[in-house]
C-alpha positions in Angstrom: 192.9 66.6 -10.3 194.1 66.4 -6.7 191.0 68.1 -5.5 191.5 71.2 -7.6 188.7 70.7 -10.1 189.1 70.5 -13.9 189.9 74.1 -14.7 186.9 74.3 -17.1 188.7 71.7 -19.3 186.4 68.8 -20.3 189.3 66.7 -21.2 190.7 66.9 -17.6 187.2 65.9 -16.3 187.0 63.0 -18.7 190.5 61.8 -17.8 189.8 62.0 -14.1 186.7 59.9 -14.5 188.5 57.3 -16.7 191.2 57.1 -14.0 188.6 56.1 -11.4 186.4 53.8 -13.5 186.7 51.0 -11.0 185.7 53.1 -8.1 182.8 54.6 -10.0 181.6 51.1 -11.1 181.8 49.9 -7.5 179.5 52.8 -6.4 177.0 52.3 -9.2 176.9 48.5 -9.2 173.5 47.1 -8.3 171.5 50.3 -9.0 168.4 49.9 -11.2 168.4 53.6 -12.2 171.1 56.2 -12.3 170.7 59.9 -12.8 173.6 61.9 -14.2 173.1 65.6 -13.4 175.5 68.3 -14.4 175.8 71.9 -15.5 177.2 71.6 -19.0 180.0 73.8 -20.3 182.6 73.4 -17.5 185.2 70.8 -17.1 184.1 68.2 -14.6 180.4 67.8 -15.6 181.0 68.1 -19.3 183.9 65.7 -19.4 183.0 63.2 -16.7 179.3 62.8 -17.3 179.6 60.7 -20.5 182.1 58.3 -18.8 180.0 57.8 -15.8 176.9 57.3 -18.0 178.7 54.7 -20.1 179.7 52.8 -16.9 176.2 52.9 -15.5 174.6 51.7 -18.7 177.1 48.9 -19.1 176.0 47.6 -15.7 172.4 47.5 -16.9 171.0 50.6 -15.1 168.4 52.8 -16.6 170.6 55.9 -17.2 169.1 59.3 -17.3 170.9 62.6 -17.9 169.4 65.8 -16.5 171.6 68.7 -17.5 171.5 72.5 -18.0 172.9 74.7 -20.7 174.9 77.6 -19.4 173.6 81.1 -19.1 174.5 83.4 -22.0 176.5 85.6 -19.7 178.9 82.7 -19.1 180.4 83.2 -22.6 180.6 81.6 -26.0 183.4 79.1 -25.1 181.3 77.6 -22.3 178.3 77.4 -24.6 180.3 75.6 -27.3 181.7 73.1 -24.8 178.2 72.6 -23.4 176.9 71.6 -26.9 179.7 69.2 -27.4 179.2 67.7 -24.0 175.5 67.3 -24.4 176.0 65.5 -27.7 178.5 63.1 -26.1 176.2 62.5 -23.2 173.2 61.9 -25.4 175.1 58.9 -27.0 175.7 57.3 -23.6 172.4 57.6 -21.8 168.9 56.1 -22.2 167.3 59.5 -21.9 168.5 63.1 -21.7 166.6 66.2 -20.4 168.4 69.4 -21.4 167.2 72.7 -19.8 168.7 76.0 -20.9 169.5 78.2 -18.0 168.5 81.3 -20.0 164.9 80.0 -19.9 164.9 80.7 -16.2 165.2 84.4 -16.9 161.6 84.3 -18.1 160.5 83.5 -14.6 162.8 85.8 -12.7 163.1 89.6 -12.5 165.7 92.3 -12.7 166.4 91.9 -9.0 167.5 88.3 -9.3 171.1 88.0 -8.1 173.7 85.9 -9.8 173.8 83.6 -6.7 170.0 83.0 -6.9 170.2 82.4 -10.7 172.6 79.5 -10.1 170.4 78.2 -7.3 167.5 78.3 -9.6 169.5 76.2 -12.1 170.2 73.7 -9.4 166.5 73.6 -8.5 165.7 72.7 -12.1 168.0 69.7 -12.0 166.4 68.6 -8.7 162.9 69.0 -10.2 163.9 66.9 -13.3 165.1 64.1 -11.0 162.2 64.3 -8.5 159.6 64.5 -11.2 160.6 61.0 -12.2 161.5 59.5 -8.8 158.2 60.7 -7.2 156.3 58.5 -9.7 158.1 55.5 -8.3 158.5 56.2 -4.6 155.4 58.2 -3.6 152.1 56.3 -3.1 149.1 58.1 -4.4 145.6 57.6 -5.9 147.3 55.9 -8.9 150.6 54.2 -8.3 153.4 53.6 -10.8 156.6 51.6 -10.4 160.0 51.3 -11.9 158.9 49.0 -14.7 156.5 51.8 -15.9 159.2 54.4 -15.9 161.7 52.1 -17.6 159.2 51.4 -20.3 159.0 55.1 -21.1 162.6 56.2 -20.7 164.6 53.2 -21.9 166.5 54.1 -25.1 164.2 57.1 -25.4 166.8 59.7 -26.5 165.8 63.3 -25.9 163.1 64.1 -23.4 161.4 67.4 -22.5 160.2 68.6 -19.0 157.4 71.1 -18.4 155.9 72.4 -15.1 152.6 74.2 -14.7 150.7 75.5 -11.6 147.2 76.8 -11.2 144.5 77.4 -8.7 140.7 78.1 -8.6 138.2 76.7 -11.0 139.6 74.2 -13.6 142.9 74.3 -11.7 144.1 70.9 -13.0 143.4 71.6 -16.6 144.9 75.1 -16.3 148.0 73.6 -14.8 148.2 71.0 -17.5 147.9 73.7 -20.2 150.6 75.7 -18.5 152.9 72.7 -18.3 152.8 72.1 -22.0 153.7 75.8 -22.6 156.3 75.9 -19.8 159.3 78.2 -20.2 161.5 75.2 -19.6 160.4 73.5 -22.8 162.8 73.9 -25.7 160.1 72.6 -28.1 156.6 71.3 -28.0 155.7 67.8 -26.7 153.6 67.3 -29.9 154.0 63.7 -31.1 155.6 62.3 -27.9 155.3 58.5 -27.8 156.0 58.3 -24.0 154.9 60.6 -21.3 155.4 60.6 -17.5 152.7 62.8 -16.0 152.8 63.8 -12.3 150.0 65.8 -10.6 150.6 67.3 -7.2 147.6 68.8 -5.3 145.8 69.0 -2.0 143.7 66.1 -0.6 140.5 67.5 -2.2 142.0 66.9 -5.6 139.3 65.0 -7.6 139.8 62.0 -9.7 137.9 63.6 -12.6 140.0 66.8 -12.2 143.0 64.6 -12.9 141.2 62.9 -15.8 140.6 66.3 -17.4 144.2 67.3 -16.9 145.4 64.0 -18.4 143.1 64.5 -21.4 144.9 67.9 -22.1 148.2 66.1 -22.3 146.7 63.3 -24.4 145.5 65.8 -26.9 149.0 67.0 -27.8 150.8 63.6 -27.5 151.0 61.0 -30.3 147.6 59.1 -30.6 149.4 55.9 -29.5 151.4 57.5 -26.7 152.0 55.5 -23.5 151.1 57.8 -20.7 152.3 56.9 -17.2 150.3 58.7 -14.5 151.0 59.4 -10.9 149.9 61.7 -8.1 151.4 63.4 -5.0 149.0 64.6 -2.3 150.3 67.6 -0.5 147.9 69.8 1.5 150.5 72.5 1.7 149.7 73.3 -1.9 146.6 75.1 -0.6 144.1 75.4 -3.5 146.9 75.0 -6.1 147.6 72.1 -8.4 151.0 71.4 -10.0 151.5 69.4 -13.2 154.9 68.0 -14.2 155.2 66.5 -17.7 158.2 64.6 -18.9 157.8 63.7 -22.6 160.0 61.3 -24.5 160.0 59.0 -27.5 160.8 61.7 -30.1 164.2 60.4 -31.3 163.0 56.9 -31.8 160.1 57.8 -34.1 160.4 61.3 -35.6 163.0 63.1 -37.7 161.0 66.3 -38.2 162.0 69.6 -36.9 160.8 70.4 -33.4 158.5 73.4 -33.0 159.0 76.1 -30.4 156.3 76.1 -27.8 154.0 79.0 -27.4 154.2 80.7 -24.0 150.8 82.5 -24.3 148.0 81.6 -22.0 145.5 79.1 -23.4 142.7 80.6 -21.4 142.3 83.0 -18.5 143.1 80.3 -15.9 146.0 78.8 -17.7 149.5 80.2 -17.5 153.1 79.3 -17.5 154.7 80.2 -14.2 155.7 83.8 -13.9 158.0 83.5 -10.9 160.5 80.9 -9.6 158.2 80.2 -6.7 155.3 79.5 -9.0 157.5 77.3 -11.2 158.7 75.1 -8.4 156.5 75.6 -5.4 157.5 73.9 -2.2 158.9 70.4 -1.8 155.9 68.1 -1.3 155.4 66.6 2.1 154.6 63.2 0.4 151.5 62.7 2.5 149.5 60.3 0.3 145.9 59.5 0.3 145.1 56.2 1.8 143.6 53.7 -0.6 139.8 53.6 0.0 136.9 51.5 -1.1 135.2 54.3 -3.1 133.7 52.9 -6.2 134.8 55.5 -8.8 134.1 55.1 -12.4 137.3 54.5 -14.3 138.4 57.7 -16.1 138.9 57.5 -19.8 142.7 58.0 -19.7 143.1 54.8 -17.7 141.0 52.6 -20.0 
């Protein structure tokens, strides 16, 4: 494209990626996990993402797509191109997380500028990636590694991501309930066979608080679901706890119609985020708790 972009034509984006397969392969070679992030509907992301994913997967990397659907105001043509691109990408990745940009309107207001709307969409992509990588790279009360993540996301098909945040009494369970009714979810996580669960909170976050939150997630997942659990300790959260849920394993097991999630509060302390700040919070400082010698009882979700 000689540095001029793809002109909103996916075929131009695809051809450009194909023309540089060797260079792309050289960059990806040796990676254990590759994230493909794009705003679907345009030319470069829609056209090139499946090609790059195919290359990454052929090299043995766990390949995860985290993409957004365009805002409705971007027009019907872009929406149609996005759906086609998402379907092509789904066939080339291990797991795909699709987040409709229009869902972000539920956590913004009539003063939100177009510039901020697109920044919010970029932040969603970041959260989708960091929600997975934090489980691997950030030490915590309970550590997870790449093998755990690969077990959940390898050949998993469609995945869903939800984020909830709460403070005060029962903050962890309230955040968990908010996460499973998150505006970012296109359908419920009911019946998910694999779940990545990440809880971020201050250093006074209790082990049994986390146990209670995990039991909320367990209650809506498949009875035999494999739940991979991790924590991030961040005292800048104040009294708040944030729960990020990535649920997968639907395509491998179920052919039923997905249900739309309810966005109503489960109780007075549980709510889906009502602003973009609540939805994402601040980037964690990744200041983990040191492993201690405390003799805690093993919570039920780890047995």
